[in-house]
DOKOLNU-782793 format. One record per residue: x, y, z of N, C-alpha, C in turn; residue in three letters. Coordinates in steps of 0.1 Angstrom, whole numbers, plus 2048, in hexadecimal, padded with zeros to 3 digits. Each point is the difference from the previous one (the first is absolute). Layout:
N
XYZXYZXYZAla...
This chain:
581
6D732E89480A80280A80E7FA7F7Met80A80A80180E7FF7FA8097F880AGlu8067F57FE8087F880880D7FD7F9Leu80A7FF80780E7FB7FC8057F5808Asn8057F47FA8037F680680980080BLeu80980C7FE80C8018097FC80A80CLys7F58077FC7FB80980C7F27FF805Leu7FA7F57FD7F07FD80580180080FPhe80A7FD8078007FF80F7FE80D807Glu80380B7F87FE80D8057F38077F9Gln7FA7F87F77F48067F77F37FB806Gln8007F58087F37F98037FF80280FIle7F38018037FC80180E8077F4809Asp80780580C8077F68097F97F6804Pro7F38018037F77F58057FF7F47F4Val7FC8067F47FE7F77F480E7F97FEIle80C80680080B7FB7FE8067F6809Leu7FC80280C8037F68097F97F37FFGln7F38037FD7F77F37FD8057F87F4Arg8058077F68037FC7F280F7F8804Gly80780580980D7F98017FD7F3808Leu7F77FF80A7FD7F68087FB7F57F5Lys7F78027F77FC7F97F680D7F87FATyr80980A7F980A7FB7F98097F780APhe80480280C8087FA8077FA7F1803Lys7F28018007F97F38047FF7F67F3Ser8068047F68037F67F47F27FF7F9Gly7F78097FF7F37FE7FA7FE8057F1Val80D8077FC8018057F38057F87F6Val7F97FD7F68057F77F58008087F3Glu80A8027F88018047F37FC7F57F7Glu7F68047F77FA7F47F88028047F0Ile80480C7FD8028027F180880E800Asn80A8007F780780C7FD8048017F2Arg7FB80D7FA8048037F280980B7FFIle80C8007FD80A8097FD8018087F3Asp80080C7FE8008067F180B80B802His80E7FB80080B80A8057FE80480DGly80080D8027FF80580D7F1800807Ser7F77FC7F67F27FF8067FD7F3805Asn7F97FD80A7FD7F48047F1800805Ser7F97F47FF7F37FF8048007F1809Glu7FC80280E8027F78087F37FA806Ile7FC7F48027F57FB8068027F980AAsp7F980280D8037FA80D7F37FA806Phe8007F58077F67FC80980680280DIle7F880980980280180E7F57FB808Val8047F780A7F77F98077FB80880DGln7F48087FF7FA80580C7F77F7805Gly7F38078047F47F88047FB7F87F5Thr8058017F57FF7F87F480A8047F7Glu8027F87F580C8037F57FC80E7F8Pro8098087FF7FC80D7F980B8027F5Tyr7FA8067F48098027F580680D7FFAsp80C8017FF80680D80180B8017F2Val7FB80C7FA8078027F380A80D802His80C8017FC80980B8028078027F3Ile7FF80D7FA8078047F280D808804Glu80B7FB7FC80C80B8048078047F3Leu80480D8018088067F780D806805Lys80A7F47FF80B8038097FD7FF80DGly8038098097FC7FF80E7F2807803Asp7FC8067F57F28078027F57F6800Glu7F88008097F27F88007F88077F7Val7FD7FD7F47F78087F87EE7FB802Val7FF7F68067F37FB8028017F480AAsp7F57FE8087FD7F780A7F27FB801Phe7FF7F38057EF8008028027F1809Asp7F48018087FD7F48077F07FE802Cys7FC7F37FF7F27FE7FF7FA7FD811Asn80A8068087F97FE80E7F580D802Cys7FA7FD80A7F480B80480580D804Pro80D80380480380B8077FF80D7F9Tyr7FB8098047FC80B7FB80480E806Asp8067FF80C80380C80780D8087FFMet8077FA7F580B8077FB8067FD7F3Gly8098067FA8047FB7F28077F37FFPro8067FC80C8087F57FF7FC7F780BVal7FF7F27FD7FD7F880B80C7F7803Cys7FE7F980B80B7F78068057F67F7Lys7F77FA7F58067F77FA8088057F4His7FC80D7FB80A8067F680E802808Val7FF80580D80C8038058097F3802Val7F97F58048077F48008087F97F4Ala7F88047F68047FD7F180E8097FDAla7FE80C80480C8097FE80C7FC809Met8007FC80C8097FB8088057F37F8Phe7F97F87FC8047F57F88098037F4Ser7FC80B7F88098037F580D807804Leu7FF80780D80E8078038027FB80FGlu8027F28008027FA80F80D804807Asn80A8077F98098058087FE80B809Asn7F48077FC7FC80C8097FD7FC80ESer7FC7F58037FC7FE80D80B7F980APhe80D7FE7FB80A7F780680280780EAla80180D80180480680D7F3809805Asn7F67FB7FC7F38068047F97FD80CTyr7FE80880B7FA7FD80C7F2805803Thr80080D7FE7F38078017FE80D7F8Asp7F67FE7F87FE8097F57F880D806Leu7FA7FE80A7F580A80680A80B808Ser7FE80F7FD8088088067FD80080FPro80B8038088007FF8107F880D804Lys7FC80180E7F980A80380B80D800Lys7FB80C7FD80980C7FE80C7FE7F7Asn7FE7F77F780A7FE7F47F98027F4Glu8078077F77FB8037F28007F37F8Ser7F78007F57FD7F57F880C8007F8Lys80880A7FC80A8027F780D7FA806Thr8057F77FA80C7F880880B809802Pro80780080B80A80880380D7FC7FCSer8098077FD80E7FC7FD8077F7809Lys8077F67FB8077F780B80B807806Pro8007FD80D80980580880E7F87FCLys80B80680380D7F98018027F980DThr8077F47FF8037F780B7F47F7803Gly8047F68087F47F88057FA80580DGln7F38007FE7F780680B8017F880CPro80180480B7FF7F980E7F57F8804Lys8037F58037F37F88037F880580DLys7F48018017FA80280C7FF7F4808Lys80380380D7FF7F580B7F07FE802Lys7FB7F58007F37FE8047FF7FA80EIle7F98048088007FF80E7F47F4801Ile8077F48067F57F47FF7FC7FE80EThr7F57F68017FC7FC80E80C7FB809Ala80A7FA7F98097F980780880B808Lys80480B7F680880C8057F980680CAsp7F07FF8017FB80780A8027F880CIle7FD7F37FF8037F680C80E801806Asp80A8017F780E80380580180B808Arg7F980B7FD80080E8077FB7FE80EIle7F47FC7FE7F77FC80D80A7F980AIle8057F57FB8077F780980D806807Asp80580B7F780C8068057FE80A80BSer7F28038047FC80A8087FE7FC80ELeu80380580A7FC7FC80E7F0803804Thr7FC7FA80A7F28028047FE80E803Val8098078057FF80F8057FF80A7F2Asp80A7FD7F77FF8057F27F27FE7F9Glu7FC7F48007F27FC7FB7F680A807Leu80080080C7F58068088018107FDLys80C80580080280F7FD7FB8027F2Ala8037F97F77FC8007F17F08017FFPhe7F97F68087F48007FF7F780C807Val80780480D7FA80C80580280E7F8Arg80C8007FA80180A7F57F58017F5Glu7FE7F47FA7F67FE7F77F4803802Glu7FD7FC80C7F08028057FD80F802Cys80880A7FD7FE8107FF7F47FF7F3Ser8047F67F67F68007F57F37F9804Asp7F48087FE7F37FA8077FD7F27FAArg8017FE7F47FE7F57FA8077F4804Ser80D8028048097F48067FA7FF80EVal7FE80D8087FB7FC80E7F27F87FFLys7F78047F87F37F97FE8027F17FEMet80A7FE7F88017F17FC8067F980CArg80A8068078057F980A7F47FE80CLeu7F98088037F47FF8097F67F57FBIle7FE7FF7F47F57F87FB8077F1801Asn80B7FE7FE8067F37FF8057FB80EMet80380A8088057FA80D7FB80580DTyr7F780A7FE7F980780B7F97F680AGly7FB7F67FA7FA7F58088097FB80CAsp80B8027FF80A7F980B7FF80980CArg7FD80D7FF80280780B7F5809803Val7F88027F67F480A8017F47F6803Leu7F880580A7F17F98017F97FF7F4Pro7F97F38007F77FE7F47F5808802Gln7FF80B7FB7F38097FE7FD8067F3Ser7F58007FC7FB8087F380380F800Ala7FE80580C80280F80180E8057FEGlu80A7F680280E8047FB8018017F2Ile7FA7F67F97FF8007EF7F980C7FCTyr7F68028077F780B7FB80680C800Arg80980180C80680D80280C8017F4Thr8067F57FD80A7FF7F67FA8047F2Gln7F27FC7FE7FA8017F37FE80F7FDIle7FB80680D7FD80F80080D8097FDArg80B7FA80780D8067FF8048027F1Ser8007F37FB8048007F07FA8087F8Ile7F28018037F980C7F780180B803Ile80180680F80480C80380D8057FAArg8097F980080E8047FB8008037F0Glu7F87F87FB7FE8007F07F680B7FDAla7F68068077F88097FD80780E7FEGln80A80280A80780E7FF7F980A805Gly80280C7FB7F980D8057F38007FAArg7FC7F97F57F28037FB7F67F5806Tyr8067F78077F77F58047F87F77F7Gly80A7FC7F77F87F97F380C7F97FBTyr7FF7F37FF80A7F87F87FE8007F2Val80C8057F87FE8027F38027F47F9Glu7FE7FF7F27FF7F47F980F7F9801Tyr8098097FD80E7FA8018067FB80EArg7F880380A8047F980D7F77F5806Asp7F67FF7F87F67F58048077F2800Ala8077FE7F68077F47FF8087FC80CArg80780980580980080B7F87FC80DGlu7F48088007F87FE80D7FA7F27FFVal7FC7FB7F47FB7F47FF8097F5802Gly80B8007FC80B7F680480380280EAsn80180A8068047FF80D7F47FB808Ala7F58007FE7F27FC8098017F07FBIle8047FE7F48007F17FB80A7F8808Met80B80680680A7F98077F87F980CGlu7F68088057FA7F980C7F77F47FCIle7F98027F47F97F37FB80B7F47FEIle80B8067F980A7F57FE8057F780DTyr80180980A8047F980C7F57F8806Arg7F18057FF7F77F98047FF7F17F9Ala8038017F48007F47F880A7F5803Asn80D80780680A7F88077FA7F880BAsp7F98088087FA7FA80D7F77F57FDAsn7F68027F57F87F67FD8077F37FDIle80A8007F880A7F57FC8057F980CLys8038098098067F980B7F47FC80CAla7F48037FD7F57FC8077FE80980CArg80580C7FF80180A80A7F28077FEGlu7F57FC8057F38077FB7FD80C807Trp80480280D7FD80E80680980B7FBAsp80C7FB7FF8098097FA7FC8067F3Ala7FD7F67F77FB8047F17F480A800Ala7F67FC80A7F280680180480F804Phe80780380A80180F8058058087F4Val8097FA7F78058077F47F48047F5Lys7F97F57FE7F68017F67F5809806Ile7FD7FF80C7F680980980380E7FFGlu80C80380080680D8007FD8077F3Ala8047F87F47FD8057F17F18027FFVal7F87F78057F28017FC7F980B80AIle80580280B7FA80C80880480C7FAGlu80C8027FA80580B7FA7FC8007F2Glu7F87F87F97FE8007F27FC80D7FBAla7F48058067FB80E7FB80A80A800Glu80A7FF80A80980C7FF8097FD7F5Thr8057F47FE8087FC7F67FB8037F1Ile7F27FC7FF7FA8027F37FE80E7FELeu7FF8098097FD80E7FF80B80A801Asn80C7FB80280A8088038068067F5Cys7FE7FC7F38088077F57FA7FB7F3Gly8098027F57FC7FC7F28047F37FEAsp7F87F77FF8027F17FF7FD7FB7F1Asp8038087F67FC7FD7F38097F37FBSer80A7FC8088087F67FB7FB7F3808Gly7F780380B7FB7F38088087FC80BGly80B8078028097FB80A7FB80080ETyr7F780B8037F97FF80E7F67F7801Leu7F88007F77F57F68008057F1801Gly80C7FD7F98057F48018047FA80FAla8038098088037FC80C7F67FB80AThr7F48077FC7F27FA8057FC7F37FCVal8027FF7F37FC7F37FA8097F5805Ser80E8028018077F68057FD7FC80FGlu7FD80B8087FB7FC80D7F67F8801Ala7F78017F77F27F78018057F27FCPhe8088007F48047F27FC8087F880CMet8088088058077FA80C7F77FA80CAla7F58098027F57FC8077F97F37FDLeu7FD8007F47FC7F47FA8087F5802Glu80D8008018087F68028007FA810Glu7FE8098077FE7FD80F7F17F9803Ile7F78047F87F37FB8027FE7F37FCGlu8087FB7F77FD7F17FC80A7F7808Val8098058088097F98077FA7F980DAla8057F68077FB7FB80C80780880CGlu7F880980480580A80C7FC7FB80DLeu8088058097FE7FC80E7F2806803Pro7F97FD80A7F38038027FF810805Glu80A80180880281080680280A7F5Ser8087FB7F58028077F37F48037F7Thr7F87F37FF7F48017F87F680B805Arg7FE7FE80E7F580980680580E7FFLys80D80280180480D7FF7FE8077F4Met8037F87F67FE8057F17F18027FBIle7F97F58087F18017FC7FA80D806Phe80280280C7FD80D80780380C7F8Glu80E8017FC80580C7F77F88017F5Arg7FD7F57F87F78007F37F2808802Met7FB7F980A7F080580380180E805Met80980580980180D80480380A7F3Ser8087FC7F68028087F67F38007F7Trp7F97F47FE7F48027FA7F5806806Asp7FF80080C7F6807808802810800Glu80D8057FF80580C7FE7FF8067F4Ala7FC7F77F58008037F380D8077FBLys80C7F980480D8037FC8017FE7F1His80780A7F98017FE7F17F37FF7FALeu7F58068047F48017F98028097F4Ala7FB7FB7F48018077F480C7FC7F7Gly8077F780680E7FD7FA7FE7F27F8Trp7F67FE7F97FD7F37FA8007F3807Gly8067F77FC8007F48068067FE80DSer80980A80480680180D7F680180ATrp7F48068007F980380B7F67F3804Glu7FF7F67F67F97F480380A7F4803Thr80C8047FE80C7F78027FF7FB80FGlu7FF80980A7FF7FD80D7F67F6805Phe7F68017FC7F47F68048027F37F9Ile8068027F68027F17F780D7F9807Ala80880780580B7FA8087FA7FB80EIle7F88088067FB7F980F7F67F47FBAla7FA8007F57F77F57FC8097F3800Val80B8007FB80A7F57FF8077FE80DAsn8008098098077FE80C7F77FB80BLeu7F58037FD7F37FD80A8007F2806Ala7FE7FF80D7FF7F28067F580080BSer7F77F87FD7F57FF80B7F580A7FDGly7F47FD8057F48067FF80080E802Pro80680580D80080D8038078097F7Thr80C7FC7FA8058097F67F88007F3Glu7FC7F57FC7F87FF7F47F3809801Leu7FA80180C7F2806801805810801Asp80C80380680580E7FD8018057F2Arg8077F77F88008047F17F37FF7FAIle7F77F78037F38017FA7F980B804Glu80180780C7F980C80380780C7FALys80C8007FD80880A7FA7FC8017F1Ala7FD7F57F97FD7FF7F47F18037FELeu7F68018087F38018017FC810804Ser8098088027FD80C8067F88087F8Thr8027FF7F37F88097F67FB7F87F7Thr7F38057FA7F87F67F380B8007F6Pro7FF7F67F880A7FE7F67FA8067F5Ala8098067F77FE8087F48047F57F5Asp7F67FC7F78067F77F68088047F6Glu7FE80F8008098057F480D804806Asn8027FE80D80F80780580A7F2801Ser80B8037F980A7F78018057FB80CTrp80180A80B8067FE80F7F47F6806Arg7F38027FC7F47F98068027F17FBAsp8037FF7F28037F47FA8097F9806Ser80C80580380B7F98077FC7FA80DGlu7F98098077FB7FE80F7F67F4800Lys7F87FF7F57F87F47FF8077F37FFMet80B8017F88077F37FD8087FD80ELys80380A8078067FC80E7F57FB808Leu7F38048007F67FB8097FF7F27FDMet8007FC7F27FF7F37FB8097F8808Ala80C80480080B7F88067FE7FE80FGln7FC80B8067FD7FE8107F37F9802Val7F78007F87F57F58028057F27FEIle8077FD7F78057F37FB80A7FC80DGlu8078098068097FC80C7F77FF80CLys7F78098017F980080D7F57F5800Arg7FB7FC7F47F37F77FF8047F47F7Tyr7FE8027F38017F47F98018067F0Ser8057F97F98018017F27F18007F9Arg7F77FA8047F38017FC7F980D802Lys80380580D7FA80F8038078087F8Glu80D8007FD8078097F97FB8007F1Ala7FD7F47FC7FC8007F17F18057FFAsp7F77FF8097F4806802802810801Glu80B80680780180E8008038057F5Phe80A7F97F78048037F27F48017F7Ile7F77F68007F57FF7F87F780C802Tyr7FC80380C7F880C80380680C7FDGln80C8027FE80780D7FC8087FF7F2His7FA7F87F98057FC7F280080E7F7Arg7F880A80680580E7F780E803800Tyr8077FB80B80F8038008057F77F4Asn8088077F78067F97F48087F4803Pro80980380B8087F48017F97F4806Asp7F48028077F97F78067F97F87F5Phe7FB8087F67F97F97F580A7F87F8Arg80B8057FD80A7F77FA8047F4808Lys80080180D8027F48087F57F57FFThr7F48057FE7F57F97FF8007F87F3Leu8038087F67FF7FA7F280B7F77FFIle80D8018068097F67FE7FE7F3808Gln7F880380B7FD7F68087F67F57F8Met7F78087FA7F47F87F98067F97F3Ala80A8047FA8077FA7F58097F5805Ile80680380A8087F48087F77F4803Asp7F18038047F97F68037F97FB7F4Cys8028057F47FB7FD7F17F1804801Ser7FD8098097F18077FE80080C7F7Asp7FF7FD7F48048097F87F380A7FCTyr7F57F98047F480B7FD7FF80980DAsp8057FC80B80080A80D80B80C7FDLys80B7FB7F880B8087FD7FA80C7F6Ala7FA7FA7F67F98097F67F680B806Leu7F77FA8097F780880780780D809Asp80C7FC80580780980880680B7F7Leu8047FC7F580780A7F77F68087F9Ala7F57FA7FB7F48087FA7FA80B80CThr8007FB80C7FA80880B80980B801Glu80F7FF7FF80980A80180080B7F5Gly7FC7FA7F57FF8097F37F480A802Ile7F57FB8077F580980380280980AGly8077FB80B80480980B80A8097FFAsn8087FE7F780C8098008028087F2Asp7F48037FA7FE8077F480980F7FFArg80080580C80680E8028137FD7FFGlu8037F380080F7FE8028037F77F3Trp8038067F48047FA7F380A7F4804Pro80C8038088097F57FF7FB7F3808Asp7F880480A7FB7F48087F67F97F7Leu7F88077F77F57F97F980A7F67F6Val80B8067FB8097F77F78067F6807Asn80180180F8067F48077F47F4800Asp7F48068027F57F58027FF7F97F0Trp7FF8077F78017FD7F280C7F57FEArg80C80480380B7F87FF7FE7F2806Glu7FA80280D7FF7F18097F57F87F6Ala7F58057FA7F67F97F88077FA7F4Lys80A8097FB8077F97F48087F5806Leu80780180B8097F28047F67F5802Arg7F58028057F77F68047FB7FA7F3Ile7FD8077F67FA7FB7F480B7F87FATyr80D80480080A7F97FC8037F1804Ile7FD80180F8017F38077F57F87FAIle7F38067FE7F57F87FD8007FD7F1Lys8098057F87FF7FF7F07F58057FBGln7FB80C8057F38067FA8058097F7Asp8007FA7F38058067F37FB80E7FDHis7F17FF8027F980D7FC80380B808Lys8007FE80E80380B80B80E8047FEAsn80A7F57FD80C80380080480B7F4Ile7F97FE7F48028077F57FB80F803Ala7F68008067F880C80280780880AGlu8057FC80B80880880880D8057FDLeu8067F57F880E8047FA7FE80B7F6Ser7F78007F87FE80C7F77FD80D808Gln7FA7FF80B7FE80C80880C806804Tyr8097F780680E8048058098057F7Phe7FF7FA7F380A8047F47FB80B7FBPhe7F38048007FC80E7FB80380B80AIle8017FE80B80280880B80F801803Lys8097F97F980F8008018067F680BGly7F97F58028057F78087FC804811Gly8087F780780080481080D7FB806Asn80080180D80D7FE8088067F27FBArg7F77F58008037F37FE8007F97F3Asn7F68057F77FF7FC7F280680A7F6Phe80A7FC7F980680A7F77F97FE7F3Arg80580A7F77F88017F38007F07F8Gln80C7FB7FF8017F67F87F97F5805Glu8017FE8107F97F58067F08007FDGlu7FB80D8017F28017FD7FC7FD7F3Leu8098047F57FD7FE7F47FF7F17FCTyr8097F88068007F27FE7F57FA807Asn7FB80580B7F47FB8077F58027F7Leu7FF80B7F87F48037F68017F77F6Ile80C7FF7FB8007F67F27FE7F0805Lys8077FE80B7FD7F18037F47FC804Asn7F780B8047F27FA8047F48067F7Asn8058027F37F68047F68017F57F5Ile7F47FB7FC8017F67F58088057F4Pro8097F77F98098057F47FA8087F6His7F37FA7FC7F98077F57FA80E805Lys7FF80380C7FC80E80580A80A800Glu80C7FC7FE80B80680580380E7F8Trp7FD7FF7F380280C7F67F680A804Pro7F37FC8047F5809803802807810Glu8087F880980480480D80780A7FEThr80C7FF7F880A8097FE7F980F7FAVal7F87FD7F87FA80E7FA7F7805809Lys7FA7FA80A7F880680A80780580AAsn80C7FA80580880580A80780E7FBLeu8048007F580580C7F77F780C803Ile7F37FD7FD7F58097FF7FD80680ESer8007F680B7FE80380F80C80A805Gln80B7FD7FB80C8078057FF80F7FBIle7FC8017F380080F7F97F3806807Lys7F57F88047F4807805805805810Ala8077F780680380380F80780C802Asp80B8037F580A80A80080580580CArg8097F680880580280A80F8017FFAsn80680180A80E8038018097F67F8Tyr7FA7F37FF8097F67FA7FC7FC7F3Tyr7F680A7F97FD7FC7F380A7FE7F6Glu80B8077FE8097FE7F78097F4802Tyr8037FE80C8087F48047F97F37FFAsp7F37FF8017F77F57FF7FF7FD7F1Asn7FD80B7F77FE7FE7F180F7FB7FBLeu80A80680380D7FD7FD8027F1803Lys7FF7FB80D8007F28027F97F77F6Phe7F28047FD7F97F77F88058007F1Ile80480C7FC8048007F280E7FA7FETyr8097FE80B80B7FA7FE7FF7F3801Ile7F77F980A7FD7F28027FA7FC7F5Arg7F68067FA7F87FA7F58068047F2Glu80B8058018088047F37F78097F7Glu7F980A8057F880A7FA80880D7FDMet80B7FD7F980B80D7FE7F880C7F9Arg7F77FC7F77F980D7F97FA807809Asp7F87F980A7FA80880A80980780AGlu8087FA80280C80680A80780C7F9Tyr8018007F380580B7FA7F680C7FEPhe7F37FD7FF7F580A80080180880DLys8007F780A80180680D80B80A803Met80C7FB7FA80C8088037FF80C7F8Leu7FA7FF7F37FE80D7F87F7809807Ser7F67FF8087F680580580880780CAla80A7FD80780780580B80E7FC800Asp8078067F780D7FB7FF80980880APro7FF7FD80B80A80680C80D7F87FFAla80A80580380E7FB7FE8017F3809Leu7FB80080C8007F48087F97F47FBArg7F48047F97F97F57FB8087FA7F3Tyr8088087F88077FD7F480B7F7806Leu80880680B80B7F68047FB7F2803Glu7F58008087FB7F18027FD7F97F5Glu7FC8077F47FB7F77F480A7FE7F6Ala80E80380280A7FE7F68017F27FEGlu7FF7F68088037F27FC7F67FA7F5Pro7F48078007F57FA7FA7FF8077F2Tyr8078097FC7FE8067F180E8027F9Phe8087F680380C7FE7F87FD7FB7F2Lys7F87F78007FB7FA7F17F38047FCAsp7F78068077F38047FC7FE810803Ile7FA8087F580080C80480C80A803His80B7FA7FC80D80680580180D7FBArg7FD8047F380380E7FD7F580A805Glu7F57FD8017F780780A80280280CGlu8067F480680380280E80B809801Phe80B8007FA80B80A8007FC80D7FEVal7F68037F77FA80E7FD7FB80480EAsn7F67F68077F980580C80D80380ALeu8097F980180A80380980780E7FFTyr8048017F280680D7FD7F780D802Cys7F37FE7FE7F780B8017FE802811Asn8007F58057FE80281080E806805Ala80B7FE7FC80C80780480080D7FDIle7FB8057F37FE80E7FD7F780880AArg7F57F98037F580780980880180ELys8067F680480980280D80980A801Tyr8098017F480880E7FF7F780C802Ala7F58017F97F980C8017FC80280DAsp7FD7F88087F880180D80A80180CAla80B7FA80080880080A80F8067FFTyr80680680980B8078008097FC80DMet80B80380180A7FC8088097F47FFGly80A7FF80880A7F67FB7FA7F1804Arg7F97FF80A7FB7F38037F77F97F3Asp7F980D7FC7F67FB7F58087FE7F2Ser80C8067FF8087FE7F58077F4801Tyr8037FA80C8057F38017F77F67FDIle7F18018037F77F67FC7FC8007F2Thr80180D7FB7FD8007F180B7F87F9Leu80E8028038097F97F88007F0805Thr7FB7FE80A7FE7F18047F77FA7F4Arg7F58087FE7F47FA7F88067FF7F2Tyr80880B7FA8067FE7F48087F67FFIle8087FB80B8097F68007F77F37FDArg7F57FF8077F77F57FE7FF7FC7F1His7FD80C7F77FD7FE7F480C7FC7F8Ile80C80580680D7FA7F98017F1804Lys7FC7FD80B8027EF8037F67FA7F9Lys7F58067FC7F57F97FA8047FB7F0Phe80C8067FF8067FD7F180080C7F7Gly7F980B8057FE80B7F780B80B803Glu80C7FC7FE80C80A8047FE80E7F8Lys7FE7FE7F37FF80B7F87F580A803Glu7F57F98047F480780380480980FThr8067F980A80380580C80A80C7FDAla80A7FE7F880980C7FE7FA80C7FAGlu7F77FD7F57F980A7F97F680980AAsn7F97F88087F880780A808808809Leu80B7FC80680A80680880480E7F9Ala8037FF7F380580B7F97F580A800Lys7F57FB7FA7F28097FF7FF80880DGlu8017F980D7FD80780B80B80B804Leu80D7FC7FD80980B8017FF80B7F7Lys7FA7FF7F57FF80A7F77F380A804Glu7F67F78067F380780680180880BArg80A7FB80880180680D810805801Tyr80480A7F981080380080380580DPro7F680680880580980C7FF7F780DLys7FB7F37FE8027F680A80B7F8801Arg80A80880780E7FB8018017F0806Arg7FA80380C7FF7F18077F97F47F6Ala7F58057FA7FB7F57F780B7FB7F6Met80580A7FA80B7FF7F680B7F4806Ile80580580B80A7F88067FB7F2803Glu7F67FD8057F97F38028007F77F5Glu7FA8087F37FE7F87F480D7FE7F9Leu80A80880380F7FC7FB8047F4805Thr7FC7FD80D8047F28067F97F47FALys7F78017F57FA7F57FA8087F67FDLeu
């Protein structure tokens, strides 16, 4: 890319220009070497980014004939570190500089300066607003508010914030308001379009915000009627239109969150009973059935609110109405609630017995395993995990949970043989949620006798190749890098020289197999050019050629770009992108 020291502000992407300017102004640019040959100059800088980066710029007069930076940026021809160095060279160019980005509806081309001084725009401050309000009479303020309430959103906000003062506390008022908000937004087609869903969501959310204000003020009944209205109308809200942005669903989620705030509070007995009854009636009516965790939320809140055997018996009966399906998530959740009821109704011991009897529930089994570990009963914990592996063969993720539990127990017991065995299993399969690749590899290595390690590595490589799963390449790459098996790593790259693999491998072949590696890279780029077309593909292509240049093979990169231009003379977009190299 051609640059001019006097014009580079107009030649470089505004975003990169802003970032470079910020770097320059923060004082992280240091010129460390300069060689002048008449009008030609070569200047070296260090620019302190996430780490120190070397920048080299060559000038011929004001023309930048070459530049380079060893940072990893590859999304464009110029990085922010080069820009920072150029500002350092021509530091007068930023003296009156405020914003290099083009404003909305403005051309990127700088406009001609206007004669005379521009008038300063008056900024209206909060203090100005206060002065205006203070200058108005009560009647003028009332008239202003009444006029503004012709706007539905203002009217709804007024009702939400101050309706409690004059309107009776009734969920039906807020339900009517919610239906009105939706009806107005649906228009003639009876459907809330995507572009209107946000406004509808915000209007309904005002009711929840007001309920939260009531909660802070410990006005429990006033808060609940608002929450109740949103939950009662939940299906109407969720089904009224296009909720791709999640604005409608968010109102229901917020209503449940507010309800949970009330649930844990110290409520007056009359309020507790009222909310308990509402939860039970919603559960019995199967309100929000099919809407994920919401349908079990009512009984869960009722469990926490329940007081005395009568209410607990009612919940126990509700939870026992249908036989439990051990493969059903909802039934699994209900069983956990039943355990809470039994503990609350009878004793912790009886709850533990219920949990053990229903240990096919994965959450119960995890609880039992943890209880056994806490009591140092490792044999019982291992038996439970082994039983889980046998019972849950159809659920690979669960089986891995039980294997992971066994691995953790073996680590506690310092059972080296089983630690190494299970760690190898997880490493070959690509790790799991809690043990990552490096941690597993260290567990293998630290639990194998030193003299057996070379043979273990050899067997691990063989098993990974035989398993041929999704993680094969990453696992082999990890071992080859960790054990400094660069020849094997290069053979693997040669067999599958995908550009993403070559990009990852760059740091490891600067000193070994360098020439062969660059050739692999060039051939992979040629194949990419054959296979892909379009501007985005050409940007990617140029990015990879830029990698070869940063690898220290500037001439090779330029020759490859020239070759591709000649091979595809009709791909104008490709030639444009390659010219930016």
